[in-house]
C-alpha positions as CSV (number, residue, x, y, z in Angstrom):
1,M,-8.7,19.1,20.3
2,I,-6.5,16.8,18.8
3,T,-5.0,16.8,15.4
4,K,-4.5,13.6,13.8
5,L,-3.1,12.8,10.5
6,R,-4.1,9.9,8.4
7,A,-3.1,8.4,4.8
8,Q,-6.3,9.1,2.9
9,Q,-4.9,7.5,-0.6
10,I,-1.9,5.4,-1.1
11,T,-0.6,5.3,-4.6
12,L,2.1,2.7,-6.5
13,D,3.5,4.4,-9.3
14,L,5.2,2.1,-11.6
15,P,6.2,4.5,-14.6
16,A,7.4,1.5,-16.6
17,E,8.6,-2.3,-16.7
18,N,11.7,-2.7,-14.5
19,T,12.0,0.7,-13.4
20,E,11.8,1.7,-9.6
21,V,8.6,2.2,-7.9
22,W,7.5,5.4,-6.4
23,V,5.1,5.3,-3.4
24,Q,2.8,8.0,-2.3
25,A,0.4,8.7,0.5
26,V,-1.9,11.8,0.2
27,L,-2.4,13.2,4.0
28,Q,-5.7,13.9,5.3
29,K,-6.1,15.9,8.9
30,V,-9.0,14.7,10.8
31,I,-9.8,17.4,13.9
32,K,-10.8,15.3,16.9
33,D,-12.4,16.5,20.5
34,D,-11.3,15.9,23.8
35,D,-13.6,12.7,23.8
36,Y,-11.7,11.6,20.7
37,N,-14.6,11.8,18.2
38,T,-14.4,13.2,15.0
39,V,-15.5,16.6,14.5
40,Q,-13.8,17.9,11.2
41,T,-11.6,16.2,8.0
42,I,-9.7,18.3,6.2
43,D,-8.7,16.2,3.1
44,R,-5.2,16.3,1.1
45,V,-3.5,18.4,3.5
46,S,-0.1,16.9,1.9
47,A,1.8,14.0,0.7
48,V,4.7,11.9,1.8
49,H,6.2,10.0,-0.7
50,R,9.3,7.2,-1.1
51,L,11.3,5.5,-3.9
52,F,10.8,1.6,-3.3
53,G,14.5,1.3,-2.6
54,E,14.4,3.7,0.2
55,F,12.4,1.3,2.3
56,A,13.2,-2.1,0.6
57,V,15.5,-3.4,3.2
58,S,14.0,-1.8,6.3
59,S,11.6,-4.4,8.3
60,L,8.4,-3.7,10.6
61,T,6.8,-6.4,13.0
62,I,2.8,-5.8,12.7
63,F,0.3,-8.1,14.4
64,D,-2.1,-9.6,11.5
65,P,-5.5,-9.9,12.8
66,V,-6.5,-12.8,10.5
67,V,-3.6,-15.2,11.1
68,G,-3.5,-13.9,14.8
69,Q,0.2,-13.8,15.0
70,E,3.2,-11.3,14.6
71,I,4.8,-11.0,11.2
72,T,7.9,-9.2,10.7
73,L,7.9,-8.0,7.0
74,S,10.5,-6.3,4.5
75,G,9.6,-3.3,2.2
76,A,10.4,-5.9,-0.5
77,G,8.5,-8.4,1.3
78,L,5.5,-5.7,1.3
79,G,6.1,-5.2,-2.3
80,I,5.9,-8.8,-3.1
81,A,2.7,-9.4,-1.0
82,V,0.9,-6.2,-2.8
83,T,1.7,-8.0,-6.0
84,E,0.7,-11.1,-5.5
85,F,-2.8,-10.0,-4.2
86,I,-3.1,-7.5,-7.4
87,K,-2.0,-10.7,-9.5
88,Q,-4.8,-13.1,-8.2
89,W,-7.4,-9.9,-8.7
90,M,-6.1,-9.6,-12.2
91,L,-6.6,-13.4,-12.8
92,A,-10.2,-13.3,-11.4
93,D,-11.4,-10.6,-12.8
94,V,-9.9,-10.1,-16.4
95,P,-11.0,-12.9,-18.6
96,G,-8.8,-14.8,-20.6
97,T,-6.0,-14.0,-18.5
98,S,-3.0,-16.7,-17.0
99,I,0.4,-16.7,-15.5
100,N,3.2,-17.3,-18.0
101,Q,6.4,-19.2,-17.3
102,F,7.8,-15.7,-16.4
103,G,5.6,-15.1,-13.8
104,D,3.9,-12.7,-15.7
105,I,0.1,-12.3,-16.2
106,I,-0.9,-12.3,-19.7
107,K,-4.2,-12.1,-21.8
108,E,-4.8,-14.8,-24.8
C-alpha cells in the first residue's frame, strides 16, 4: 500500500485590506494499492500554512500545459496571477462592477 498526501482545500485568507495574506492547505490522505488504484481517502488529516512573505521571493519552474511552455514564477507572481484571475471573475459575475484608477474593483 502507498499513502499519498494531497491538498484537499487551499484557502487564501486576507483578514483585512493591506494585511499580509495567509495561505493554508488542508491535506487529504489517499491510500493506493500496489497498482496505484485508490482504495480509500481520508479527509482533513492535517494542514500546512504559510504567511505570504515566507514564500513571496521563492520561485519555481513549472510546465504550463495550456501554453506549452516552462514558466518560472515567484510566490509574488503567483499572488498577482491569482488576484488578476479573481478580478476578471468579479467583473464578469458581479453586475455594475468596474476597475477604478487605483486598480480596485468598485461597484456602482
